[in-house]
N, C-alpha and C positions, 0 to 999 in steps of 0.2 A: 809526529803524526804522519801516517802513510798517505800516499797519493790517493788511494781509494777512499780513505776516511775523509780527506779534504773535499773530494768531489761529492761524497755523500752529504756532507754538511752544507756544501754550497747549493746542492739541489734542494735540500730541506729549507734553507734560508730563502731560496728563490720562490719556492711554492708558498712558504709561510707568508711572505711579504707581497705576493702577487695580488693585483687587484682583480684578476680573473678568479672567480670562485671555484675552488677545488675541494673536494671532500673524499673521504675513504670510508667504506663500510667493510666489516668483516663478513664471514660466511653466514653469520646469524643476523645480519642486517644491523648490527650495532655500529654507531658512528665512532670511528677510530681517529679521524683527522678532519679538521674543520679550519680552513685557513683564514687569513685576514680578509680576503675577498668575500668569503661567505659571511663573515661577521659584518662587513660593510653593507652587503646586500640585504641581510635579514634583520640586523639589529640585535641578534643573539650572540652572546659571547661563547667562545669555544668551550669553556669549562661548564656552561649550561647545557651544551648539546652532546658533548662526548659521553659515550656509554649508553646513549638512548637507542632504543630499538625502533627502526623504521618499519612502518606497516603500510601496505598498499591500500590506502583509504584517505578520504578527505575528512577533515575535522569539522565538526559543527560549530565550534567556538573559535572565533578569531583571537589571536594573542596567546593561545595555548601552544606549548611546545610540540604537541601532537600535530598541530596544523603545519608546522615546519617539517617535522620528520616524515609526515605523510607525503609531502611534496618531494622529499629527497629519496623516497623508496623507489628502487628500479622496478620496471615491469617484471613479472615472474619469469619470463623467458631469459632475462639477463642472468638470473640466479641459476639457470640451466646451462650457462656458458656461452650465450650469444650476445654480442654487443648490440646496442640500440641507441637511437637518438629520437627523443620524443618531445612533444610540446607539453608544457606544464605551467602551472601557476605557483610560483614560490611565495608562500605566505610569510610576511615579515612579522616581527614582534608586535608592531602596532596594529596588526590585522589586515594591512593592505596587501593585496596580491600583485605580484609582478609577473608579466608574461615573459617566459624564458624558454630557451632550448636546452634540454638536459641530455648530455651524452654520457652513456654508461659503458664502461669497459670491464668485463669480468677478468679477474686475475686468477690464473690457474697455477697450482703447485706442480711439483715434479711428478706427482702421482696422477695428474690430470684432474684432480678434484678442485673445487672452487675454494680459493683462499680469501677472496674479497672482491669488492667492486670499487673501481675508481670512477668518480663522478666529476664532470666539468660542466659548469653553467655558463651559457653565453647569451647575450642580449637577443631579443626578438621584438621588433617594433612593427606595428603597434600592438599586435596580438598574434598568438600562434595560429598558423594556417591549419585549422583543425581538419579541413577536408582532406589534407594530404596524409593524415594519420590513419592507422587501422581503426575499424569501428570500436574495438574494445578500448584502445588508448584514447580515442577521441571522446568517448563517453566519460572516461575518468576525468579528463580535463574539463569537459562540459559541466560535470557535476560540481567541480571546484569553482568554476566560473559562476554557475547558477547560485551556489551558496553565497558567494561574494555579492552578487547582485541583489539577492533577497535581504542580506544584512544591510546593504547600503540603502535600499529603498524603503524596506519595511521594518528594519531592526529585528528581523527574525533570524535566529542563529541555527535552529534545528528544524527547519521546514523545507520540504522539497516540492516545488510546484512551478510550472511554467506555462501550462496550457490556458487557453481562454476561459474554460469553464471554471477555473480556480481564481481568476483575477478578482472577481467580486469577493470571494472568500478571503483573499489576502488583504483587501482593503478593509473588510469588516474586522479581521483580526487586529490589524493595525489600529483601528478605532477602538476596539474593545480593550486593548491593553492600556490605553490611556484613561480608562474609566473604571469605576468600581460597580457599575450597574450589572443587574442580572443578565445572564446569557443563556439562551436556549439553543441547543445544537440539534439539528434535524438531519437524518440520513440513515441509510441502510446499515446493517451490522457490518463491522469491519471497515467502515469508511474512514475511520480515524477521528471520531468525535472526541474521545478522551485526550488524544494527542493534541488536538486543537485547543481544548480546554487548558491543558498543562502549558501549552505555548503561550496562551493569553496570560496565565497566572505568572509564569516565571519570567516573562518579558515585561511585567508591570511593576508597580511600586511595592507590591506585597511579596516579591520573590523570595525574601528572606524567611517568610513564614510558610507553614505546611500547606500542601495541597492534599485534601482528603477526599478520596473517591468512595462512594457507596453504591453498590449494585442493588437496586431496588427489586430486580427480578429474581436474583439468585439468593439473596440474603433473607434469612428467616425474619418474620415481622418482629419478634421479640428482640433479636439482635439489632435490627435496624433501630428500634425504639431506644434501646440502651445507648447505642452509638450517638444518636441524635441528641439524647438528653445530655450526655457528657459534653458534646460539642457546644450545645446551646448554653449550658451552664458554665462553660469555660474551664472545666476541670479535667479535660482529656489529658492522659499521661504524655509527657514529651517524649519524642523518640531520641534514643542515645545519639548524641553528636549532631542532631538535626534541629530543625526549627522548633521553637519553644511553644508556639501556639498556632492555631489554624488561621490561614489567610483566605482559603477558598474551600467551599464545600461543593463537590460535584456529585450529582445524583444521576446515575446511569439508569435508563429505562424508567424515568420518573413517573410514567403512567401506571407502573406497577406498585407505586407507593400506596400503602393502605390509607384509607380516608382519614382516620384519626391522626396519622402522622402528617398528612397534608395540612390538616387544620392546625397542628402544632407548628409547622414551619410557617404557614401563612400568618399565624398570630405573632410568632417570634420575629419574622423579617418584615411584617407589615407595620410594626411600630418602629420608632426611631431606636435602632439597636445601639447599645453602649459599646465602646471599644472593648476588644478582647482583653482579658486581664494581663497587664504588663508584668514581666518578670525581669529579674536582674540580667542585664546584658542584652535585652530585647531592644529592637528599634521601636520608634513611636508606634503604638498599637492603633489599628484602625478597624472598622467593622468588618466582620467576616463577609466575604462575597459569596453569592449563591449562583451556581451554574448547574444546568441540567441538560439531559439529552433524551431523545425519543426517536424511534424508527417510524412513528406514525404522524399523520397530519394533525398538528395540535388543535386545529379548529374542530376536527372530528372528535377529538378527545373531550372538548368542551361540550359538543352536542350530545355525546354519549354519557356525559357526566363522569368520565373516568378521571378527570382532572378538575379540581376546584378552580373556579374563576379567579379567586383571590390569589391562589398560588401561581396560576398561569400568568397573570398580569405582572406578578412580581419577578418571575424568572425570565419572561420573554421581552424585557426592555430592549435587548439586542437579540435578534434571531439570525442564526447563521445556518444555511442549508448546504450540506456537503453532497456533491454528486457521487454516484457509484464510480468505481474504477473503470468500468466499461465506457463511461462517458468522458474519460480523461486520457485519450490515446496519446496525447503529446507528453503526458506525465509518466507513462509506463516505463520508458527507457531509463530516465534518471532515478525513478523510484526503485526499479530492479537493481540498478547499479549501487544505489544507496544501501539496500539490504545486503547485497553481496559484500560491499566494503565493510559493513558493520560486522559481518562474519569473519573478516580478516583480522579484526582486533584480537590480539593475543594468540592468533593461530600460528603454528610453526610453518605451515605451508600457505602461501598467499595465492589467491586466485585473481587473475587480472581482468577477466571480462566474460562475456556471454557469446556463444557461437551464433552465427546467422540462422542456423536451423532452429535454434531455440526461440529466437525472436519471431520467426514466422509462426510458431505454435502459440507463443504468447499473444500475438496480434489476433489469432483466430479464436482464442478462448474468451469467454465473456465474464470471467472472474466473479462468480456469484458470492464468494467470500471476501471480495474487495481487497484492501491493503493487508488485512490479516492473512488471507490466503496466499497472496503474493509473497509475503514474508516467510510463510511456512514452506512454500514450494522452493524458494531460493535456499533456505536453510537445509532442506533435505537434499537438494541437488549438490550443494557444497559438500555435504557429508559423503555423498556418493562419488564425487569427482576425484579422479586420479591424476589429472593434468593441471595445466595452468588456466584453462578456459572451460566454462560449463558447456557441456554438449547435450544433445537430445537424449542420449542414453543415460544421462545423469538425472533426468527428470523423474520425480517419484511416480510410482504406479497409479496412485490415486489421481494425479493430475492427468496422466495419459488416458485413463479410462473415462475421466470426466470430459476430456476433449473429444474422445470418440463418441460419447453419448450425445454431446452437443451437435456433432456432425451428423449423427443419425437422426436426431430430433425425436420428438414424441410421436407415438402412433397417431396417424391421421384419424380423426373422429369421422364415423360414418355419417354421410349426409342424410337428413331425414327424407323419407319417401312418402308422398301423399298417399293416404290410406285407400281412398276410393279407386284410383287407377290400379293400385296394386291388387286389390280384391277382385276387380273386374278381370285383370289379366289371369289370375288364378282360376276364376270361374270359367273363363274362355278356354283355357287349356284343359280343364276337367271335362267340359262338354265335348270338345273335339276328340279327346281320348275315348269317351264313352261311345260317340258316334262311330269311331274307327273300330272299336271292339264289336259294336252291334251291326257293323256293315251298313250304316246309315238307316237302320231300322229305328224309327223314332220311338215307337212303343217300348222296344227293348232297351234303347239308350236311356229313356226316362226311368225305366225300372232300375237300371244300373245306378242311376244318379239319385234314386229315391224320391223322385218328383213325378207329377202328372205330365201326360203328354202335352196338354195345352200350355202348362207352365213352361215346358221345355221350348215350345215354339216361341213363347213370349220372350224368353231369355235369349234365344238365338237371334231374334230380331233386334233386341236391345243391345246385344253385344256385337252385332254386325257379322254374325256367322251365316254364311251362305247355305241355302237349302239346295241340295243336289237333285231334288225331286225324285229321289230313288224310291219314295213311298209308292208312287204310281206304278212303277215297274214291278214292285214286289207285292202289290195289292194291299199295302198298308195304308189305311185311311183313318 
């Protein structure tokens, strides 16, 4: 064995057995090396990690391999050839995050191209100094930390919220997932009502069964009726590879549900419902849960008789009101980062963050489309982005015109003018004009105005128009 081979093997043995976590990615972000230090820190074996592609995003589910590979992914600028040291939360196999410092070193080939990235993980106690990081990197780490905190406190794995306006919503979701009672979600379009309903369902005991959404506003009445009949009779066709029967029925825009179908649901859920038909391999069946959503005040729906009282009281055992995005300023940054990192999944080019100029525009905008609009804006900006960070030039045309329209504001409505003073001013001007044309001859001015001379005198006196007494000089009496 040559000296160079012995040295190479000694280096490999040193790295492999080192308690300092060291890993190596290739140019496509695939894990090529994962030493004993990494295994000890994360609880994942090397053979479970090798070959996995790292994506610059935080995983919603703890214990998934994507949660680890996401924390191992270098910031996009490292893939462009620049070394970096960043704060991160390394997610272990048991779901626990560890605050660490990640040093990334790009490895260049003879042609100057990127061959791989060497990563070294070092301790950082008690937590990363996030204020020292760039805004984009800091937000990436904050999103990972927020997900961990929500999982630990509420058991919610795929929810992003940290502002005070959402604290009550989080507590209500945590309560709802422990129950099978009806849930009514109230909020504007795009505020995430269906996402909350899915979170409640999949975090509860019926997660193994299907979540079935029905859009009462956009679906034809006959199709709605057929779907409800199949669900209530328990003979809906199972989805391939999915749950074998329905665990939750979600009615979007329930106030658009036809009256006969409201009566059908009130009758079906008002009595003690039998368990859904069990099938081979199913978990113990339990009654289907009813959840619904509306954009309107439910009490107004009752007053207007748009919603049957029987159905309202069944579905509103737990009522959760979602605020619009404009009332969630603290949630805007992590939500935008969440949508950005969701776009990184499976993408050849990873985008690391959002430029300060974009944040300024985001804060000025009132987001009439709420979360749905934010998701669309981020998706369009990612498609247009040619670098590692979303810039103002990447924002879609529709967003920019909407922002301009909001800055301009609607045309100011004309203030109402009292009619009597307006008419008096018009009359005053016409009399003065007639007197000027008639050279203060009252008879001629009255003729021009189409009135009698006595009436002209009376109107002049009522309107406060001074008489120049020119009549006496001209002999006009």
